[in-house]
Steps between C-alpha positions, in 0.01 A plus 500: 500500500211286610156478345179437693156483372177478713134556470417768753197724564199397279709241310722779350825335380804687645848450378791618722861502383802607707258633766302721270142457354543480124151386381148494646203363317142632548329325791191288430348578850447872550413512868607294808351569840819377676728734309252784567501420876875451542650726234226745413492405131166588347566375145735232377673626183848492353602801700373385837650152450834648404506721808406205724788286345736785556371535856581141573844520340576811717334376826630144525726447209272276284695368205835643588809459727337683796229243539365453844424137563334519847176666592216490763144458395347755256147383391255323730447211268780503249633154402845580641341607829309164517811301401707683770253428768457132384882465528502664845227272625661188341192433277747471222873420490605713189354727248587497119446842349635696213654843522737749339862431516464137593224345292348191665635452846434272808468698822438433866566839652167678540670859462654401182181363369338825573788704378533323168138437432307777671586787280510372154245390240489214242867437408548387154865527432794586724879458536723440802570797736808419706379670814178296476688180440732567786220597741282197426776243432578365157419150607128611538468627143381255227784639283728764644661550166191599312229557764278264312122507570340155516268427797465118422875472512510718806265260698722204372805675647320582830423118547862418403608746775297269746214741575172314558201748481575748223309799382536629143356797311376438149383743229307255274286202517742274302763534779242442767383185334837357435631573853185337665517192275871454558550587872167432647332653802805588700551795264295821585431668178416877489371660176606846435465738208164373389377792310363418159503115541232294320203350683650149429830590657328659799315171562838315477644742768215411729548133435875512562596795728474569870480877484400717201544874473215672312689789345278637228359169388126488452503122472678443826254706686200337338627144569602593857132558574432129489853345579697730732524355853614841645539857376739775630457852371221670323683700240734263343426186710699179537314176520572163663428213262607228738509430879873568502438829326226589749736415789768744372244780428339443843840529669547839333149614597560401865834685497308812390214434734251486213222271381465354158347738237206460280404685180675794340492873565718624211672325208769579233366639172466360246462138614675264261 
């Protein structure tokens, strides 16, 4: 039996054991325009979250032995899509992400970055899944025995593997600050899962990160008005907080034949 815990739709904490959803907490955000657009979900509640988790388990083997590890693009401006393109165009050498069945992992294959990162939410706890370990390569996991999640240590591992320009996803301001202070400007830091962060932490993210996802954060959106160099998306936008971040987002805009966005036309509810 393996146990996996992640924050999914609307910050609902979902626990999956042996490929089955065993617990779902009430989501804090009740409506997300992206899940409305892509999955037709009108309201985020325990039942809709459970059904979506079960859909992911059935469709691509999330958190079980049938896990698909490769995938093409799904969202226009998802973090995994931007990382995949950045790898393809050699803007970065490797991406440090965290996913089910592997924990923190150092990747250079764009399709594996998309496959492992593109269809999951904020991973909190996971255990090794042998198929995932075999597909990715045990040497790329921070800890193949435990599937440990530690993004700071993941960046250290990536540099030890002799990569030079490394991108990493972080889910809190503390990790962003520590990674920037230790590894400097050759690390591309992308803030994810920002719903509910404090105004102070939102400021730290703009001080230390290159790209910031807005999720349902009211503080990220407010600070972005004066500090974002570039915006992509008008429902749940991503913001460039540095020139490198703007370069990566611009590459994705160019691939899609789009111009940068301004303003918002719909947002999650409630904003936190």
